[in-house]
ROGU-628641 format. One line per 5 residues: their letters; for each residue x, y, z of C-alpha. Coordinates in Angstrom, 2 decimals, padded with zeros to 5 digits, m for minus. Layout:
BEGIN
A = X Y Z ~ ...
***
This chain:
BEGIN
XXXXX = 167.72 072.10 078.01 ~ 166.53 075.74 078.46 ~ 163.14 075.26 076.90 ~ 162.65 072.48 079.32 ~ 163.79 074.47 082.08
XXXXX = 161.67 077.45 080.95 ~ 158.92 074.94 080.82 ~ 159.33 073.55 084.62 ~ 159.39 076.94 085.89 ~ 156.28 078.16 084.15
XXXXX = 154.71 075.28 085.53 ~ 155.99 076.10 089.08 ~ 154.73 079.76 088.59 ~ 151.60 078.92 087.48 ~ 150.62 076.38 090.02
XXXXX = 151.96 078.93 092.90 ~ 149.22 081.62 091.50 ~ 146.45 078.73 091.26 ~ 147.45 078.10 094.68 ~ 147.37 081.28 095.61
XXXXX = 144.18 081.98 094.11 ~ 142.43 079.13 095.94 ~ 143.95 080.04 099.28 ~ 142.13 083.97 099.67 ~ 138.77 083.01 101.36
XXXXX = 135.78 083.51 099.65 ~ 134.04 087.02 099.91 ~ 131.24 086.72 102.51 ~ 127.84 086.92 100.94 ~ 125.16 089.01 102.45
XXXXX = 122.41 087.43 104.14 ~ 119.20 089.56 104.22 ~ 116.61 088.91 107.10 ~ 112.71 089.43 106.01 ~ 110.31 090.06 109.12
XXXXX = 107.01 089.54 107.93 ~ 103.70 090.11 109.17 ~ 100.86 087.79 107.71 ~ 101.27 084.83 105.69 ~ 103.76 083.52 102.69
XXXXX = 101.17 083.49 100.76 ~ 099.71 086.85 101.60 ~ 103.18 088.11 100.80 ~ 104.41 086.19 097.65 ~ 103.51 089.16 095.11
XXXXX = 105.85 092.01 097.55 ~ 108.92 089.49 098.19 ~ 108.87 088.74 094.53 ~ 108.95 092.11 093.42 ~ 112.08 092.81 095.97
XXXXX = 113.77 089.72 094.71 ~ 113.17 091.23 090.81 ~ 114.88 094.41 092.55 ~ 117.65 092.83 093.31 ~ 118.28 091.00 090.35
XXXXX = 117.88 094.27 088.71 ~ 120.83 095.51 090.87 ~ 123.06 092.47 089.89 ~ 121.90 090.15 093.18 ~ 121.12 086.50 092.46
XXXXX = 120.11 084.70 095.39 ~ 121.65 081.78 097.00 ~ 124.75 083.05 094.92 ~ 125.59 086.54 096.22 ~ 123.15 087.09 098.43
XXXXX = 121.39 085.20 100.68 ~ 117.39 085.66 102.16 ~ 115.73 084.54 105.73 ~ 112.33 084.81 105.83 ~ 110.46 084.99 109.01
XXXXX = 106.34 085.17 109.37 ~ 104.23 086.61 111.89 ~ 101.05 084.59 110.52 ~ 098.94 086.67 112.05 ~ 100.25 086.10 115.51
XXXXX = 101.38 088.59 117.08 ~ 102.98 087.54 120.13 ~ 105.37 085.61 117.69 ~ 107.00 089.12 116.52 ~ 109.58 089.94 119.33
XXXXX = 110.71 086.24 119.09 ~ 110.97 086.31 115.11 ~ 112.77 089.33 115.18 ~ 115.24 087.93 117.66 ~ 115.63 085.56 115.99
XXXXX = 116.93 087.38 112.70 ~ 119.57 089.17 115.00 ~ 120.71 086.14 116.30 ~ 121.57 085.15 112.91 ~ 123.50 088.02 112.46
XXXXX = 122.31 088.54 109.37 ~ 123.35 092.06 107.77 ~ 120.11 093.86 107.05 ~ 116.48 093.64 107.99 ~ 113.88 094.44 106.00
XXXXX = 110.45 095.06 107.64 ~ 106.74 095.14 106.37 ~ 104.92 097.11 109.16 ~ 105.76 099.87 111.56 ~ 105.34 097.02 114.42
XXXXX = 107.84 094.80 113.01 ~ 110.05 097.86 112.98 ~ 109.81 098.60 116.72 ~ 110.16 094.75 117.16 ~ 113.41 094.68 115.49
XXXXX = 114.55 097.90 117.06 ~ 114.12 096.61 120.70 ~ 116.23 093.85 119.46 ~ 119.05 095.79 117.51 ~ 120.44 099.03 117.77
XXXXX = 123.36 098.23 115.00 ~ 121.80 096.02 112.20 ~ 120.18 098.34 109.64 ~ 116.55 097.91 109.13 ~ 115.09 098.86 105.78
XXXXX = 111.24 099.52 106.09 ~ 110.01 098.29 102.71 ~ 106.34 099.67 103.23 ~ 105.03 101.19 106.19 ~ 102.26 103.30 107.64
XXXXX = 102.80 106.19 109.78 ~ 106.38 105.93 110.59 ~ 106.03 108.62 113.55 ~ 107.68 107.46 116.76 ~ 109.96 105.01 114.58
XXXXX = 112.02 107.89 112.81 ~ 113.75 111.17 113.95 ~ 112.29 112.57 110.19 ~ 111.52 111.81 106.58 ~ 114.75 113.81 105.54
XXXXX = 117.26 112.40 108.02 ~ 115.74 109.31 109.59 ~ 118.59 108.24 112.29 ~ 119.42 105.69 113.95 ~ 119.76 102.11 112.42
XXXXX = 116.53 102.67 110.07 ~ 115.41 103.75 106.99 ~ 112.89 102.84 104.02 ~ 109.90 103.41 102.57 ~ 106.85 104.50 104.26
XXXXX = 103.36 104.22 102.02 ~ 101.23 107.09 104.15 ~ 100.18 110.95 104.09 ~ 098.13 112.42 106.46 ~ 096.19 113.62 103.25
XXXXX = 095.43 109.54 102.15 ~ 093.13 108.90 104.81 ~ 091.02 111.70 104.16 ~ 091.03 110.97 100.46 ~ 090.04 107.40 101.23
XXXXX = 086.97 108.68 103.15 ~ 086.27 111.31 100.51 ~ 086.09 108.45 097.46 ~ 083.61 106.57 099.60 ~ 081.73 109.31 100.74
XXXXX = 081.12 109.64 096.69 ~ 079.98 106.39 096.27 ~ 077.55 106.31 099.06 ~ 076.19 110.05 099.21 ~ 073.29 109.44 101.52
XXXXX = 075.18 107.46 104.45 ~ 076.39 109.73 106.95 ~ 077.83 107.25 109.80 ~ 081.45 105.39 108.90 ~ 083.53 103.37 110.60
XXXXX = 087.76 103.31 110.69 ~ 088.49 099.58 111.42 ~ 091.61 099.24 113.34 ~ 093.28 097.20 116.12 ~ 094.09 097.54 119.25
XXXXX = 097.46 097.21 118.86 ~ 098.53 099.83 116.00 ~ 099.40 103.09 117.25 ~ 099.84 103.92 113.67 ~ 096.01 103.25 113.56
XXXXX = 094.96 105.48 116.07 ~ 097.31 108.26 114.31 ~ 095.50 107.58 111.24 ~ 092.05 108.03 112.81 ~ 092.79 111.29 113.99
XXXXX = 093.97 112.36 110.88 ~ 090.61 110.74 109.35 ~ 088.11 112.47 111.83 ~ 089.47 115.85 110.41 ~ 088.74 114.67 106.77
XXXXX = 085.02 113.21 108.08 ~ 084.14 116.63 109.78 ~ 084.82 118.62 106.66 ~ 082.86 115.98 104.66 ~ 079.78 116.14 106.85
XXXXX = 080.46 112.26 108.57 ~ 080.57 110.74 111.78 ~ 083.41 108.69 111.80 ~ 083.75 105.81 114.29 ~ 086.53 103.99 115.40
XXXXX = 086.25 100.30 115.95 ~ 088.95 098.24 117.12 ~ 089.69 094.17 116.85 ~ 091.58 093.03 120.03 ~ 094.72 091.73 119.14
XXXXX = 094.31 088.73 121.15 ~ 091.67 086.63 120.38 ~ 090.59 089.01 117.20 ~ 086.70 088.80 116.73 ~ 085.77 090.18 113.44
XXXXX = 082.27 089.00 114.06 ~ 081.41 090.95 116.95 ~ 083.46 093.79 115.41 ~ 080.79 093.64 112.35 ~ 077.87 093.60 114.82
XXXXX = 079.09 096.73 116.95 ~ 078.97 098.33 113.06 ~ 075.71 097.72 112.42 ~ 074.40 098.05 116.05 ~ 075.68 101.54 115.54
XXXXX = 074.13 101.78 112.06 ~ 077.41 102.28 110.15 ~ 076.85 102.03 106.31 ~ 080.54 102.23 105.24 ~ 083.65 101.84 106.65
XXXXX = 087.42 102.00 105.81 ~ 090.61 100.19 107.40 ~ 093.96 100.92 108.64 ~ 096.93 099.01 106.75 ~ 097.52 097.18 110.28
XXXXX = 098.84 093.45 109.68 ~ 096.50 091.72 112.21 ~ 093.31 093.36 109.73 ~ 095.37 092.96 106.79 ~ 095.48 088.99 107.95
XXXXX = 091.60 088.43 108.34 ~ 090.92 090.41 105.05 ~ 088.81 087.36 103.85 ~ 086.58 087.38 106.82 ~ 086.04 091.10 106.44
XXXXX = 085.20 090.56 102.70 ~ 082.81 088.06 103.79 ~ 080.98 090.05 106.63 ~ 081.36 093.17 104.64 ~ 079.11 091.51 101.54
XXXXX = 076.53 089.94 103.58 ~ 076.15 093.08 105.61 ~ 076.30 094.83 102.17 ~ 078.18 097.24 103.82 ~ 080.44 099.25 101.35
XXXXX = 084.22 099.56 102.28 ~ 087.42 101.31 101.09 ~ 090.74 099.42 101.70 ~ 094.16 100.95 102.00 ~ 095.94 098.19 099.30
XXXXX = 095.61 096.66 096.10 ~ 095.76 093.57 096.95 ~ 092.47 094.08 099.06 ~ 090.81 095.26 095.51 ~ 092.19 092.06 093.70
XXXXX = 091.14 089.88 096.44 ~ 087.47 090.30 096.82 ~ 087.43 094.00 098.33 ~ 085.24 096.89 096.99 ~ 087.72 099.64 096.76
XXXXX = 091.33 100.24 097.64 ~ 093.07 103.24 097.17 ~ 096.88 103.48 097.99 ~ 100.49 103.70 096.96 ~ 101.68 100.62 094.76
XXXXX = 103.29 098.37 097.29 ~ 104.88 096.11 094.39 ~ 106.68 099.35 093.30 ~ 107.75 099.88 097.28 ~ 109.10 096.39 097.55
XXXXX = 111.08 096.75 094.19 ~ 112.58 100.12 095.63 ~ 113.03 098.55 098.89 ~ 116.18 096.60 097.17 ~ 117.76 100.07 095.91
XXXXX = 117.95 100.76 100.02 ~ 119.59 097.84 100.90 ~ 121.94 097.45 097.96 ~ 122.85 101.13 099.16 ~ 123.36 099.71 102.66
XXXXX = 125.49 096.80 101.36 ~ 127.98 098.92 099.86 ~ 128.63 101.44 102.69 ~ 125.60 103.86 103.11 ~ 125.00 104.59 106.73
XXXXX = 120.54 104.35 107.14 ~ 120.36 107.16 109.07 ~ 122.23 109.26 105.89 ~ 119.17 108.05 103.82 ~ 116.00 109.71 103.39
XXXXX = 112.99 107.90 103.71 ~ 111.06 108.01 100.55 ~ 107.18 108.73 100.36 ~ 105.28 107.36 097.44 ~ 104.27 110.10 094.70
XXXXX = 101.29 108.33 093.06 ~ 098.40 106.71 094.47 ~ 096.14 103.98 092.91 ~ 092.35 103.93 092.83 ~ 091.09 100.24 092.11
XXXXX = 087.51 099.24 092.16 ~ 085.94 095.98 091.75 ~ 082.51 095.67 090.29 ~ 081.93 092.41 091.16 ~ 081.87 093.33 094.48
XXXXX = 080.09 096.22 093.94 ~ 077.28 093.92 091.61 ~ 077.20 091.64 094.82 ~ 076.14 094.20 097.05 ~ 073.63 096.10 095.34
XXXXX = 075.39 099.18 094.36 ~ 076.09 100.83 091.75 ~ 079.46 103.22 091.20 ~ 079.37 106.39 089.90 ~ 080.46 107.50 086.82
XXXXX = 082.37 110.17 087.83 ~ 084.08 107.80 090.36 ~ 084.95 104.84 087.88 ~ 086.09 107.56 085.67 ~ 089.16 107.87 088.14
XXXXX = 090.07 104.53 088.46 ~ 093.22 103.34 087.65 ~ 091.93 099.85 087.56 ~ 088.40 098.39 087.05 ~ 087.87 094.54 088.23
X = 084.40 093.27 086.20
***
């Protein structure tokens, strides 16, 4: 009889424990918003790197973290509304892919933390690298010396060329800032550097190249502006047609058919962005997290493209390449 009473009591206790466990509300699964310039396909490698960074930190998408993606698709007018859409969803953090995306989100919220995955010149977005302030932090892929180094490498490849262009879009304030830095380097190299801008509304890449040909431009470099990046295939086509050597800002450009690229490893930066997301989810304030700058830059050279435009890359430049595409 005593054993029977004990068993009934034990069942009652266990039932009570089971009920209390089920009655507890499940922990909230954080939701991360992504505002990405360009298309899904153009961002696929970077997004996968970010997701791998999350997995390395113990996050499993759909289980203990959720991701919401919004793509600008080369249509700048969509950016503000996409930013507002993520704010309306009340996501916990918004990750942005450009200074333009950062500015759009900052206009929509002053409270939701913003993580810059990899943006150009952050002037006007953060107070300082050490203490960004506000609700934003993350990573930048820019340094004032970087644009000068790109011109220097391009000049080594085409030493007889004295007229260069800097391809930017009219929407990019950071691109204009980069052009000023590039002008300083151009003067030191003894070359003339001309700003060629593509209109944000109804971009005409053909017209930009007609202008470069008319001005007898012999080579050009580009900004990391989203609009420019979105039209990279058209830029490759026209650069090849006009046999115009070019230096691009990101590895994907060289992998996709551009002649050369020199810049930070974007895949690594997006993986690092996951670390910022993790820190903020664990209670860190964006204003107190220093903005990281890349420590290593990679030179990629596409010899297939060099052959197409009849260009020989000097051996001393090839020797410094981190990767050569043959």
